[in-house]
C-alpha positions as CSV (number, residue, x, y, z in Angstrom):
1,M,24.6,123.7,157.6
2,K,28.1,122.8,154.6
3,K,29.7,122.1,157.7
4,I,26.8,119.2,158.5
5,A,27.9,117.9,154.9
6,L,31.1,118.2,155.2
7,T,31.5,116.2,158.2
8,L,29.2,113.4,157.1
9,L,31.3,113.1,154.0
10,V,34.2,112.5,155.3
11,A,32.9,109.7,157.7
12,S,31.4,107.9,155.0
13,V,34.8,108.2,153.7
14,G,36.5,106.8,156.1
15,L,34.5,103.7,157.0
16,M,35.2,103.0,153.4
17,A,39.2,103.9,153.5
18,A,41.4,100.6,152.9
19,D,42.1,97.9,155.3
20,G,45.6,97.1,154.8
21,A,45.9,94.0,157.9
22,A,42.7,92.3,156.3
23,L,43.2,92.4,152.5
24,Y,46.9,91.4,153.3
25,K,45.6,87.8,155.0
26,K,45.5,86.4,151.1
27,C,48.5,87.3,151.1
28,A,49.5,85.4,154.0
29,A,49.3,82.0,152.6
30,C,52.1,82.7,150.4
31,H,54.2,85.2,151.7
32,G,53.7,84.9,155.2
33,A,52.1,86.7,158.6
34,H,55.0,88.8,158.5
35,A,55.8,88.7,154.8
36,E,58.9,86.9,155.8
37,K,58.8,84.5,153.4
38,K,59.5,83.5,150.0
39,A,56.3,83.1,148.2
40,L,56.3,79.4,146.6
41,G,60.1,79.5,147.2
42,K,60.4,82.1,144.1
43,S,59.7,86.0,144.3
44,A,61.8,87.9,147.2
45,V,61.1,88.6,150.4
46,I,58.6,91.6,150.4
47,K,59.5,92.9,153.3
48,G,61.4,96.0,152.9
49,T,60.2,96.6,148.8
50,D,58.6,99.1,146.9
51,I,55.1,97.4,147.4
52,V,53.4,99.7,145.8
53,A,54.7,100.6,142.8
54,D,55.4,96.2,142.7
55,L,51.9,95.9,143.0
56,A,50.5,98.7,140.2
57,A,53.1,96.6,137.7
58,Y,51.5,93.1,138.0
59,K,47.9,94.8,138.5
60,A,48.7,95.8,135.1
61,G,50.8,93.1,134.0
62,T,53.7,94.9,133.6
63,L,55.7,93.3,135.8
64,N,56.6,89.5,136.0
65,K,59.8,88.7,138.8
66,H,61.1,85.6,139.7
67,G,58.1,84.9,137.1
68,M,55.4,85.8,139.3
69,G,53.5,87.9,136.7
70,A,50.6,86.1,135.8
71,L,49.8,84.9,139.3
72,M,50.0,88.4,141.5
73,K,47.7,90.0,138.1
74,G,45.1,87.3,139.5
75,Q,46.0,88.2,142.7
76,V,45.7,91.7,142.8
77,A,42.9,92.5,140.0
78,S,40.3,93.3,141.9
79,Y,42.6,96.1,144.1
80,S,41.8,99.8,144.0
81,D,44.9,102.5,144.4
82,A,43.8,102.6,148.2
83,D,43.6,99.3,148.6
84,I,47.3,99.5,146.9
85,A,48.2,101.3,149.8
86,A,46.5,100.8,152.2
87,V,47.9,96.6,152.3
88,A,52.0,98.3,151.3
89,T,51.5,100.8,154.4
90,Y,50.3,97.7,156.7
91,I,53.9,95.4,155.5
92,K,56.4,98.9,155.7
93,G,54.4,98.7,159.6
94,L,54.6,94.3,160.1
């Protein structure tokens, strides 16, 4: 019985896992399909940067790279830590 409950728990967590590709669709409009663009002509190219740290800092309101802090805070306000990790992993794989 414990094995069944554990299996169901693991399966449900897997279904709730964040989808980095889906999350990145919102980012692609400014950063490009392959994270290759300078967003709004202001930011650095994000591919190859520490996305997790940057997104966490934008979410906390403690980062304002290239004057984009307020805009980015709004973009990632609803992201969980799992969402941030998933989108960062997706970007790294582009």
